LUMDO-833609 format. One record per residue (C-alpha): x, y, z; residue in three letters. Coordinates in steps of 0.001 Angstrom, whole numbers, always signed. Example, Ala and Ser with C-alpha at 12.3 -4.5 7.8 and 13.67 -1.06 7.14 Angstrom:
REM residues 2
<x: +12300 y: -4500 z: +7800 residu: ala>;
<x: +13670 y: -1060 z: +7140 residu: ser>;
This chain:
REM residues 415
<x: +0 y: +0 z: +0 residu: unk>;
<x: +2815 y: +2398 z: +945 residu: unk>;
<x: +4603 y: +1608 z: -2322 residu: unk>;
<x: +1449 y: +2354 z: -4312 residu: unk>;
<x: +1010 y: +5693 z: -2552 residu: unk>;
<x: +4665 y: +6601 z: -3185 residu: unk>;
<x: +4394 y: +5671 z: -6866 residu: unk>;
<x: +1174 y: +7647 z: -7245 residu: unk>;
<x: +2801 y: +10666 z: -5573 residu: unk>;
<x: +5775 y: +10522 z: -7973 residu: unk>;
<x: +3448 y: +10421 z: -10969 residu: unk>;
<x: +1429 y: +13317 z: -9562 residu: unk>;
<x: +4653 y: +15254 z: -8955 residu: unk>;
<x: +5709 y: +14840 z: -12587 residu: unk>;
<x: +2340 y: +16042 z: -13812 residu: unk>;
<x: +2435 y: +18990 z: -11408 residu: unk>;
<x: +5903 y: +19914 z: -12672 residu: unk>;
<x: +4681 y: +19863 z: -16271 residu: unk>;
<x: +1596 y: +21883 z: -15342 residu: unk>;
<x: +3536 y: +24562 z: -13451 residu: unk>;
<x: +6255 y: +24772 z: -16115 residu: unk>;
<x: +3745 y: +24907 z: -18940 residu: unk>;
<x: +1712 y: +27593 z: -17196 residu: unk>;
<x: +4743 y: +29756 z: -16479 residu: unk>;
<x: +6257 y: +29259 z: -19941 residu: unk>;
<x: +3030 y: +30253 z: -21660 residu: unk>;
<x: +2755 y: +33162 z: -19254 residu: unk>;
<x: +6172 y: +34250 z: -20509 residu: unk>;
<x: +5007 y: +33918 z: -24102 residu: unk>;
<x: +1973 y: +36159 z: -23665 residu: unk>;
<x: +3551 y: +38750 z: -21368 residu: unk>;
<x: +6788 y: +39362 z: -23323 residu: unk>;
<x: +4804 y: +39925 z: -26502 residu: unk>;
<x: +3908 y: +43275 z: -24986 residu: unk>;
<x: +7468 y: +44630 z: -24960 residu: unk>;
<x: +7958 y: +43704 z: -28625 residu: unk>;
<x: +4580 y: +45080 z: -29665 residu: unk>;
<x: +5299 y: +48435 z: -27980 residu: unk>;
<x: +7710 y: +49377 z: -30772 residu: unk>;
<x: +4713 y: +49462 z: -33168 residu: unk>;
<x: +1836 y: +50197 z: -30766 residu: unk>;
<x: +3174 y: +53581 z: -29657 residu: unk>;
<x: +3093 y: +55229 z: -33103 residu: unk>;
<x: -9 y: +53280 z: -34231 residu: unk>;
<x: -2175 y: +54394 z: -31288 residu: unk>;
<x: -430 y: +57694 z: -30602 residu: unk>;
<x: +982 y: +56708 z: -27199 residu: unk>;
<x: +4033 y: +58522 z: -25785 residu: unk>;
<x: +6904 y: +56909 z: -23862 residu: unk>;
<x: +5406 y: +58309 z: -20665 residu: unk>;
<x: +2007 y: +56879 z: -21660 residu: unk>;
<x: +3623 y: +53486 z: -22222 residu: unk>;
<x: +5051 y: +53703 z: -18723 residu: unk>;
<x: +1593 y: +54391 z: -17272 residu: unk>;
<x: +11 y: +51514 z: -19200 residu: unk>;
<x: +2783 y: +49166 z: -18110 residu: unk>;
<x: +2412 y: +50302 z: -14505 residu: unk>;
<x: -1372 y: +49831 z: -14627 residu: unk>;
<x: -1105 y: +46301 z: -16040 residu: unk>;
<x: +1551 y: +45289 z: -13524 residu: unk>;
<x: -509 y: +46869 z: -10751 residu: unk>;
<x: -3508 y: +44838 z: -11890 residu: unk>;
<x: -1317 y: +41731 z: -11785 residu: unk>;
<x: -642 y: +42501 z: -8125 residu: unk>;
<x: -4357 y: +42465 z: -7379 residu: unk>;
<x: -4835 y: +39338 z: -9489 residu: unk>;
<x: -2001 y: +37545 z: -7749 residu: unk>;
<x: -3431 y: +38224 z: -4303 residu: unk>;
<x: -6956 y: +37224 z: -5335 residu: unk>;
<x: -5899 y: +34086 z: -7209 residu: unk>;
<x: -3532 y: +33017 z: -4438 residu: unk>;
<x: -6361 y: +33236 z: -1925 residu: unk>;
<x: -8673 y: +31333 z: -4286 residu: unk>;
<x: -6042 y: +28609 z: -4689 residu: unk>;
<x: -5925 y: +28131 z: -911 residu: unk>;
<x: -9684 y: +27699 z: -930 residu: unk>;
<x: -10521 y: +25899 z: -4177 residu: unk>;
<x: -7255 y: +24172 z: -5073 residu: unk>;
<x: -4071 y: +24920 z: -7004 residu: unk>;
<x: -4940 y: +23061 z: -10203 residu: unk>;
<x: -8434 y: +24493 z: -10615 residu: unk>;
<x: -7277 y: +28104 z: -10214 residu: unk>;
<x: -4228 y: +27507 z: -12433 residu: unk>;
<x: -6637 y: +26479 z: -15184 residu: unk>;
<x: -8702 y: +29625 z: -14696 residu: unk>;
<x: -5749 y: +32002 z: -14946 residu: unk>;
<x: -4324 y: +30388 z: -18099 residu: unk>;
<x: -7685 y: +30765 z: -19802 residu: unk>;
<x: -7864 y: +34374 z: -18609 residu: unk>;
<x: -4489 y: +35607 z: -19795 residu: unk>;
<x: -4948 y: +33819 z: -23137 residu: unk>;
<x: -8297 y: +35506 z: -23748 residu: unk>;
<x: -7202 y: +39021 z: -22819 residu: unk>;
<x: -3916 y: +38817 z: -24705 residu: unk>;
<x: -5898 y: +37937 z: -27828 residu: unk>;
<x: -8362 y: +40766 z: -27221 residu: unk>;
<x: -5475 y: +43246 z: -27027 residu: unk>;
<x: -5166 y: +42790 z: -30787 residu: unk>;
<x: -8566 y: +44471 z: -31232 residu: unk>;
<x: -7608 y: +47756 z: -29508 residu: unk>;
<x: -8419 y: +50836 z: -31583 residu: unk>;
<x: -7165 y: +53507 z: -29189 residu: unk>;
<x: -5154 y: +54045 z: -26029 residu: unk>;
<x: -8132 y: +53465 z: -23718 residu: unk>;
<x: -9021 y: +50086 z: -25222 residu: unk>;
<x: -5381 y: +49030 z: -25206 residu: unk>;
<x: -5166 y: +49957 z: -21521 residu: unk>;
<x: -8349 y: +48013 z: -20697 residu: unk>;
<x: -7151 y: +44740 z: -22233 residu: unk>;
<x: -3662 y: +45096 z: -20725 residu: unk>;
<x: -5138 y: +45634 z: -17252 residu: unk>;
<x: -7384 y: +42559 z: -17569 residu: unk>;
<x: -4527 y: +40481 z: -18956 residu: unk>;
<x: -2360 y: +41678 z: -16092 residu: unk>;
<x: -4968 y: +40627 z: -13526 residu: unk>;
<x: -5020 y: +37014 z: -14747 residu: unk>;
<x: -1283 y: +36944 z: -15533 residu: unk>;
<x: -604 y: +37856 z: -11911 residu: unk>;
<x: -2273 y: +34756 z: -10539 residu: unk>;
<x: -259 y: +32146 z: -12430 residu: unk>;
<x: +3076 y: +32309 z: -10661 residu: unk>;
<x: +1886 y: +32026 z: -7066 residu: unk>;
<x: -532 y: +29188 z: -7837 residu: unk>;
<x: +1930 y: +27169 z: -9927 residu: unk>;
<x: +4794 y: +27697 z: -7472 residu: unk>;
<x: +2686 y: +26512 z: -4531 residu: unk>;
<x: +1555 y: +23458 z: -6518 residu: unk>;
<x: +5045 y: +22219 z: -7344 residu: unk>;
<x: +6742 y: +23300 z: -4073 residu: unk>;
<x: +4447 y: +20978 z: -2120 residu: unk>;
<x: +5637 y: +17971 z: -4135 residu: unk>;
<x: +9398 y: +18606 z: -4086 residu: unk>;
<x: +11961 y: +17249 z: -1625 residu: unk>;
<x: +13417 y: +20141 z: +463 residu: unk>;
<x: +16999 y: +19436 z: -615 residu: unk>;
<x: +16039 y: +19841 z: -4308 residu: unk>;
<x: +13384 y: +22537 z: -3989 residu: unk>;
<x: +15605 y: +25408 z: -5136 residu: unk>;
<x: +16699 y: +23789 z: -8392 residu: unk>;
<x: +13258 y: +22381 z: -9258 residu: unk>;
<x: +11442 y: +25673 z: -8673 residu: unk>;
<x: +14180 y: +27544 z: -10533 residu: unk>;
<x: +13817 y: +25184 z: -13486 residu: unk>;
<x: +10067 y: +25841 z: -13510 residu: unk>;
<x: +10913 y: +29551 z: -13482 residu: unk>;
<x: +13276 y: +29005 z: -16413 residu: unk>;
<x: +10283 y: +27972 z: -18530 residu: unk>;
<x: +9477 y: +31664 z: -18641 residu: unk>;
<x: +12626 y: +32172 z: -20723 residu: unk>;
<x: +11427 y: +29465 z: -23124 residu: unk>;
<x: +8137 y: +31319 z: -23535 residu: unk>;
<x: +10093 y: +34526 z: -24048 residu: unk>;
<x: +12156 y: +32847 z: -26767 residu: unk>;
<x: +8972 y: +31755 z: -28520 residu: unk>;
<x: +7545 y: +35272 z: -28409 residu: unk>;
<x: +10837 y: +36579 z: -29835 residu: unk>;
<x: +10528 y: +34107 z: -32698 residu: unk>;
<x: +6935 y: +35184 z: -33278 residu: unk>;
<x: +8072 y: +38818 z: -33281 residu: unk>;
<x: +10824 y: +38146 z: -35796 residu: unk>;
<x: +8581 y: +36191 z: -38170 residu: unk>;
<x: +5457 y: +38343 z: -37941 residu: unk>;
<x: +7218 y: +41735 z: -38054 residu: unk>;
<x: +9327 y: +40538 z: -41007 residu: unk>;
<x: +6257 y: +39453 z: -43010 residu: unk>;
<x: +3711 y: +42142 z: -42126 residu: unk>;
<x: +3868 y: +45936 z: -41836 residu: unk>;
<x: +4386 y: +47129 z: -38262 residu: unk>;
<x: +942 y: +48789 z: -38039 residu: unk>;
<x: -696 y: +45374 z: -38506 residu: unk>;
<x: +2006 y: +43045 z: -37193 residu: unk>;
<x: +1494 y: +43949 z: -33530 residu: unk>;
<x: -2135 y: +42816 z: -33784 residu: unk>;
<x: -1137 y: +39458 z: -35283 residu: unk>;
<x: +1439 y: +39054 z: -32522 residu: unk>;
<x: -1190 y: +39448 z: -29785 residu: unk>;
<x: -3534 y: +37033 z: -31564 residu: unk>;
<x: -899 y: +34319 z: -31121 residu: unk>;
<x: -1442 y: +34798 z: -27397 residu: unk>;
<x: -4764 y: +32939 z: -27585 residu: unk>;
<x: -3022 y: +29582 z: -28084 residu: unk>;
<x: -2133 y: +28885 z: -24400 residu: unk>;
<x: -5836 y: +28319 z: -23708 residu: unk>;
<x: -5335 y: +24821 z: -25120 residu: unk>;
<x: -3000 y: +23992 z: -22236 residu: unk>;
<x: -5698 y: +24692 z: -19653 residu: unk>;
<x: -7672 y: +21621 z: -20718 residu: unk>;
<x: -4598 y: +19384 z: -20501 residu: unk>;
<x: -3692 y: +20628 z: -17022 residu: unk>;
<x: -7213 y: +20262 z: -15654 residu: unk>;
<x: -7502 y: +16687 z: -16957 residu: unk>;
<x: -4106 y: +15322 z: -15885 residu: unk>;
<x: -2990 y: +17144 z: -12719 residu: unk>;
<x: -4146 y: +17099 z: -9113 residu: unk>;
<x: -3214 y: +18891 z: -5899 residu: unk>;
<x: -1098 y: +17255 z: -3243 residu: unk>;
<x: -2605 y: +19124 z: -297 residu: unk>;
<x: -6189 y: +18884 z: +913 residu: unk>;
<x: -7863 y: +22234 z: +267 residu: unk>;
<x: -10100 y: +24157 z: +2587 residu: unk>;
<x: -13818 y: +24190 z: +1774 residu: unk>;
<x: -16438 y: +26900 z: +1642 residu: unk>;
<x: -17664 y: +25850 z: +5088 residu: unk>;
<x: -14300 y: +26601 z: +6690 residu: unk>;
<x: -13217 y: +30122 z: +7700 residu: unk>;
<x: -11238 y: +32146 z: +5193 residu: unk>;
<x: -7644 y: +32443 z: +6417 residu: unk>;
<x: -6225 y: +35315 z: +4384 residu: unk>;
<x: -6134 y: +37513 z: +7530 residu: unk>;
<x: -3589 y: +35107 z: +9030 residu: unk>;
<x: -970 y: +36722 z: +6808 residu: unk>;
<x: -1162 y: +39752 z: +9102 residu: unk>;
<x: -1519 y: +37955 z: +12424 residu: unk>;
<x: +1024 y: +38387 z: +15199 residu: unk>;
<x: +4055 y: +36258 z: +14473 residu: unk>;
<x: +3384 y: +36232 z: +10709 residu: unk>;
<x: +3018 y: +39894 z: +9715 residu: unk>;
<x: +6767 y: +40645 z: +9849 residu: unk>;
<x: +7498 y: +37808 z: +7412 residu: unk>;
<x: +4673 y: +38918 z: +5128 residu: unk>;
<x: +5917 y: +42512 z: +4995 residu: unk>;
<x: +9588 y: +41636 z: +4494 residu: unk>;
<x: +8785 y: +39000 z: +1864 residu: unk>;
<x: +6856 y: +41697 z: +9 residu: unk>;
<x: +9884 y: +43998 z: +207 residu: unk>;
<x: +11965 y: +41258 z: -1416 residu: unk>;
<x: +9255 y: +40893 z: -4060 residu: unk>;
<x: +9399 y: +44642 z: -4746 residu: unk>;
<x: +13161 y: +44554 z: -5247 residu: unk>;
<x: +13211 y: +41444 z: -7435 residu: unk>;
<x: +10328 y: +42591 z: -9608 residu: unk>;
<x: +11779 y: +46107 z: -9785 residu: unk>;
<x: +15028 y: +44742 z: -11191 residu: unk>;
<x: +13295 y: +42454 z: -13667 residu: unk>;
<x: +10687 y: +44824 z: -15064 residu: unk>;
<x: +12875 y: +47916 z: -15183 residu: unk>;
<x: +15352 y: +45950 z: -17297 residu: unk>;
<x: +13196 y: +43839 z: -19612 residu: unk>;
<x: +9940 y: +45713 z: -20316 residu: unk>;
<x: +11698 y: +48380 z: -22361 residu: unk>;
<x: +14547 y: +46225 z: -23724 residu: unk>;
<x: +13304 y: +46047 z: -27359 residu: unk>;
<x: +12396 y: +49747 z: -27292 residu: unk>;
<x: +15840 y: +50613 z: -25922 residu: unk>;
<x: +17577 y: +48531 z: -28582 residu: unk>;
<x: +15544 y: +50133 z: -31355 residu: unk>;
<x: +15375 y: +53752 z: -30206 residu: unk>;
<x: +18773 y: +54259 z: -28564 residu: unk>;
<x: +20867 y: +51651 z: -30355 residu: unk>;
<x: +19164 y: +51915 z: -33745 residu: unk>;
<x: +18819 y: +48166 z: -34255 residu: unk>;
<x: +16511 y: +46617 z: -36864 residu: unk>;
<x: +13898 y: +43931 z: -36195 residu: unk>;
<x: +16525 y: +41240 z: -36831 residu: unk>;
<x: +19116 y: +43011 z: -34697 residu: unk>;
<x: +16673 y: +43487 z: -31829 residu: unk>;
<x: +15602 y: +39838 z: -31977 residu: unk>;
<x: +19235 y: +38652 z: -32084 residu: unk>;
<x: +20257 y: +40615 z: -29001 residu: unk>;
<x: +17075 y: +39530 z: -27232 residu: unk>;
<x: +17861 y: +35872 z: -27906 residu: unk>;
<x: +21311 y: +36363 z: -26399 residu: unk>;
<x: +19659 y: +37856 z: -23299 residu: unk>;
<x: +17191 y: +34938 z: -23221 residu: unk>;
<x: +19997 y: +32348 z: -23348 residu: unk>;
<x: +21590 y: +34079 z: -20410 residu: unk>;
<x: +18224 y: +34218 z: -18656 residu: unk>;
<x: +17605 y: +30497 z: -19020 residu: unk>;
<x: +21029 y: +29598 z: -17653 residu: unk>;
<x: +20618 y: +32171 z: -14895 residu: unk>;
<x: +17340 y: +30625 z: -13747 residu: unk>;
<x: +18684 y: +27075 z: -13770 residu: unk>;
<x: +22053 y: +27930 z: -12194 residu: unk>;
<x: +20444 y: +29923 z: -9415 residu: unk>;
<x: +18479 y: +26867 z: -8298 residu: unk>;
<x: +21617 y: +24766 z: -7840 residu: unk>;
<x: +23343 y: +27621 z: -6030 residu: unk>;
<x: +20353 y: +28082 z: -3716 residu: unk>;
<x: +20392 y: +24394 z: -2805 residu: unk>;
<x: +24171 y: +24365 z: -2303 residu: unk>;
<x: +24831 y: +27661 z: -524 residu: unk>;
<x: +21476 y: +28856 z: +812 residu: unk>;
<x: +19008 y: +31586 z: -8 residu: unk>;
<x: +20736 y: +34673 z: +1413 residu: unk>;
<x: +24195 y: +34377 z: -217 residu: unk>;
<x: +22776 y: +33272 z: -3549 residu: unk>;
<x: +20277 y: +36115 z: -3749 residu: unk>;
<x: +22995 y: +38604 z: -2797 residu: unk>;
<x: +25302 y: +37300 z: -5526 residu: unk>;
<x: +22626 y: +37738 z: -8190 residu: unk>;
<x: +21425 y: +41130 z: -6917 residu: unk>;
<x: +24964 y: +42534 z: -7067 residu: unk>;
<x: +25536 y: +40980 z: -10483 residu: unk>;
<x: +22281 y: +42455 z: -11769 residu: unk>;
<x: +23217 y: +46000 z: -10735 residu: unk>;
<x: +26682 y: +45660 z: -12262 residu: unk>;
<x: +25537 y: +44257 z: -15577 residu: unk>;
<x: +22668 y: +46694 z: -16018 residu: unk>;
<x: +25347 y: +49400 z: -15839 residu: unk>;
<x: +27610 y: +47564 z: -18268 residu: unk>;
<x: +24748 y: +46978 z: -20703 residu: unk>;
<x: +23749 y: +50639 z: -20717 residu: unk>;
<x: +27291 y: +51992 z: -20945 residu: unk>;
<x: +28948 y: +49460 z: -23266 residu: unk>;
<x: +29153 y: +50041 z: -27054 residu: unk>;
<x: +26535 y: +47590 z: -28309 residu: unk>;
<x: +27621 y: +48280 z: -31900 residu: unk>;
<x: +30629 y: +46045 z: -31152 residu: unk>;
<x: +29089 y: +42534 z: -30989 residu: unk>;
<x: +32115 y: +40993 z: -29276 residu: unk>;
<x: +31311 y: +43238 z: -26296 residu: unk>;
<x: +27560 y: +43686 z: -26680 residu: unk>;
<x: +26702 y: +39985 z: -26881 residu: unk>;
<x: +28757 y: +39071 z: -23814 residu: unk>;
<x: +27278 y: +41881 z: -21740 residu: unk>;
<x: +23760 y: +41069 z: -22957 residu: unk>;
<x: +24201 y: +37415 z: -22018 residu: unk>;
<x: +25405 y: +38319 z: -18520 residu: unk>;
<x: +22577 y: +40826 z: -18117 residu: unk>;
<x: +20058 y: +38066 z: -18813 residu: unk>;
<x: +21942 y: +35647 z: -16542 residu: unk>;
<x: +21911 y: +37890 z: -13481 residu: unk>;
<x: +18642 y: +39798 z: -13963 residu: unk>;
<x: +16712 y: +36535 z: -14411 residu: unk>;
<x: +18798 y: +34451 z: -12015 residu: unk>;
<x: +18015 y: +36839 z: -9169 residu: unk>;
<x: +14341 y: +35880 z: -9578 residu: unk>;
<x: +15025 y: +32141 z: -9822 residu: unk>;
<x: +14909 y: +31502 z: -6090 residu: unk>;
<x: +11616 y: +33254 z: -5409 residu: unk>;
<x: +9421 y: +30187 z: -5826 residu: unk>;
<x: +11311 y: +28108 z: -3283 residu: unk>;
<x: +11958 y: +30956 z: -858 residu: unk>;
<x: +8387 y: +32203 z: -582 residu: unk>;
<x: +7041 y: +28650 z: -298 residu: unk>;
<x: +9373 y: +28120 z: +2663 residu: unk>;
<x: +8360 y: +31335 z: +4396 residu: unk>;
<x: +4596 y: +30640 z: +4554 residu: unk>;
<x: +2680 y: +27734 z: +6163 residu: unk>;
<x: +630 y: +25403 z: +3944 residu: unk>;
<x: -2829 y: +26727 z: +4839 residu: unk>;
<x: -1919 y: +30240 z: +3596 residu: unk>;
<x: +987 y: +29389 z: +1257 residu: unk>;
<x: -578 y: +30383 z: -2076 residu: unk>;
<x: -2090 y: +33482 z: -465 residu: unk>;
<x: +1260 y: +34477 z: +1010 residu: unk>;
<x: +3162 y: +33835 z: -2188 residu: unk>;
<x: +526 y: +35673 z: -4185 residu: unk>;
<x: +661 y: +38657 z: -1848 residu: unk>;
<x: +4452 y: +38934 z: -1532 residu: unk>;
<x: +5194 y: +38297 z: -5193 residu: unk>;
<x: +2369 y: +40301 z: -6697 residu: unk>;
<x: +2092 y: +43239 z: -4314 residu: unk>;
<x: +5834 y: +43400 z: -4805 residu: unk>;
<x: +5123 y: +43413 z: -8526 residu: unk>;
<x: +2466 y: +46103 z: -8104 residu: unk>;
<x: +4797 y: +48434 z: -6238 residu: unk>;
<x: +7577 y: +47555 z: -8652 residu: unk>;
<x: +5269 y: +48772 z: -11428 residu: unk>;
<x: +6499 y: +52220 z: -10489 residu: unk>;
<x: +9855 y: +51067 z: -11858 residu: unk>;
<x: +8686 y: +50922 z: -15506 residu: unk>;
<x: +6599 y: +54034 z: -14833 residu: unk>;
<x: +9678 y: +55918 z: -13642 residu: unk>;
<x: +11723 y: +54521 z: -16521 residu: unk>;
<x: +9094 y: +55782 z: -18972 residu: unk>;
<x: +8963 y: +59234 z: -17396 residu: unk>;
<x: +12715 y: +59589 z: -16917 residu: unk>;
<x: +13419 y: +58288 z: -20425 residu: unk>;
<x: +11946 y: +61464 z: -21894 residu: unk>;
<x: +14645 y: +63486 z: -20101 residu: unk>;
<x: +17697 y: +61252 z: -19620 residu: unk>;
<x: +17092 y: +58358 z: -22054 residu: unk>;
<x: +15947 y: +54775 z: -21523 residu: unk>;
<x: +19386 y: +53430 z: -20671 residu: unk>;
<x: +20167 y: +55846 z: -17838 residu: unk>;
<x: +16626 y: +55523 z: -16474 residu: unk>;
<x: +16903 y: +51719 z: -16355 residu: unk>;
<x: +20289 y: +52040 z: -14643 residu: unk>;
<x: +18916 y: +54169 z: -11803 residu: unk>;
<x: +15762 y: +52144 z: -11192 residu: unk>;
<x: +17505 y: +48760 z: -11425 residu: unk>;
<x: +20248 y: +49852 z: -9015 residu: unk>;
<x: +17788 y: +51062 z: -6366 residu: unk>;
<x: +15768 y: +47836 z: -6658 residu: unk>;
<x: +18918 y: +45730 z: -6174 residu: unk>;
<x: +19739 y: +47492 z: -2903 residu: unk>;
<x: +16161 y: +47139 z: -1629 residu: unk>;
<x: +16025 y: +43415 z: -2420 residu: unk>;
<x: +19325 y: +42767 z: -633 residu: unk>;
<x: +18106 y: +44504 z: +2524 residu: unk>;
<x: +14883 y: +42467 z: +2459 residu: unk>;
<x: +16607 y: +39096 z: +2088 residu: unk>;
<x: +19018 y: +39710 z: +4955 residu: unk>;
<x: +16120 y: +40749 z: +7202 residu: unk>;
<x: +14445 y: +37355 z: +6710 residu: unk>;
<x: +15601 y: +33923 z: +7943 residu: unk>;
<x: +17650 y: +31427 z: +5954 residu: unk>;
<x: +15228 y: +28670 z: +4846 residu: unk>;
<x: +17334 y: +26179 z: +2883 residu: unk>;
<x: +16160 y: +22554 z: +3429 residu: unk>;
<x: +13110 y: +23638 z: +5416 residu: unk>;
<x: +10311 y: +21020 z: +5529 residu: unk>;
<x: +7153 y: +22794 z: +4402 residu: unk>;
<x: +4656 y: +19933 z: +4275 residu: unk>;
<x: +3653 y: +17810 z: +7246 residu: unk>;
<x: +1724 y: +14504 z: +6936 residu: unk>;
<x: -1555 y: +16155 z: +7906 residu: unk>;
<x: -1365 y: +18527 z: +4961 residu: unk>;
<x: -1068 y: +15989 z: +2166 residu: unk>;
<x: -3941 y: +14380 z: +375 residu: unk>;
<x: -2292 y: +10942 z: +545 residu: unk>;
<x: -1732 y: +11453 z: +4279 residu: unk>;
<x: -5504 y: +11786 z: +4766 residu: unk>;
<x: -6363 y: +8475 z: +3079 residu: unk>;
């Protein structure tokens, strides 16, 4: 009987890994389309750089709300069910973005897409974290996070093909229409994957307030500070990357895609490497290494002569490595900071409220870019975020190898 339960748990773990990785990879596909589309959307709909910053901030802010709501729903209704809902949501609203005829409509669809986009990470991370052995949690969650880079690579390919075949004023609409395709994955996930933990029911009290109870509130606040710093680094660097390459470096569609792929290769290796480093050396030193590397390589990327590929490609690769690697440990770390009954809620709050506050990063980049240029604006915002994230991590406990799931929490433990 014990052997059957163990075998069933391993099979469920594999399916959960595929579900979480698929959800996050497709999330990366739909979200990164936005940064490529901006190069054509701004002139087509008459949106300024500052306006793009406001729209980006609004969509990221909506993702903060969505992450909190969906995390709480996952603690009540189950990880898999809510994961299915959010994939359907961000697919639908990404596709509808293609229909925008003016700035207001574009803003509406981006806000709704952001709301559903925000829920995916916390739900998927909670799902897989509860299956993984503590000694391997960092690398497994980081590999799931690396699926985002795969989705980003696919959106870059779509950008290259579509913008090479169609005029820019129409190509951005075709690009967003591709974002409907992840809806197909929702059916697969719902049919093949199940939760490990036993969920609360509608008859039981809602526990979201426990995040702010005595003994828990300090962790919740500091975890959110870490989320602000990590998201601030990531979004200040990558949201405007294609626009920076085109407007300040004068690169073509092919040139922009080529440099982006170099960044993506670095990002994938950064995600994966960070997981092994987290498991080997712990959360605090690994985060600090990647935060410092992110600040350094943002500066190098902005200041280096990108027209010289032998320099530009190396710096771009390292930028992707550090700026993505610093986010690679978030899934494991937040799962270890919150107890099972409020884990998805806590992860959703810390990650997505952090994302919502970090939305001011792209907003400030957009506003500052009109006066000091995109590169210098990214440098300032990314540097401040790196310092904030480092302070947050060292104010929280080291959680490497922490057991996060007791026998009473698991579905097989209740049989």
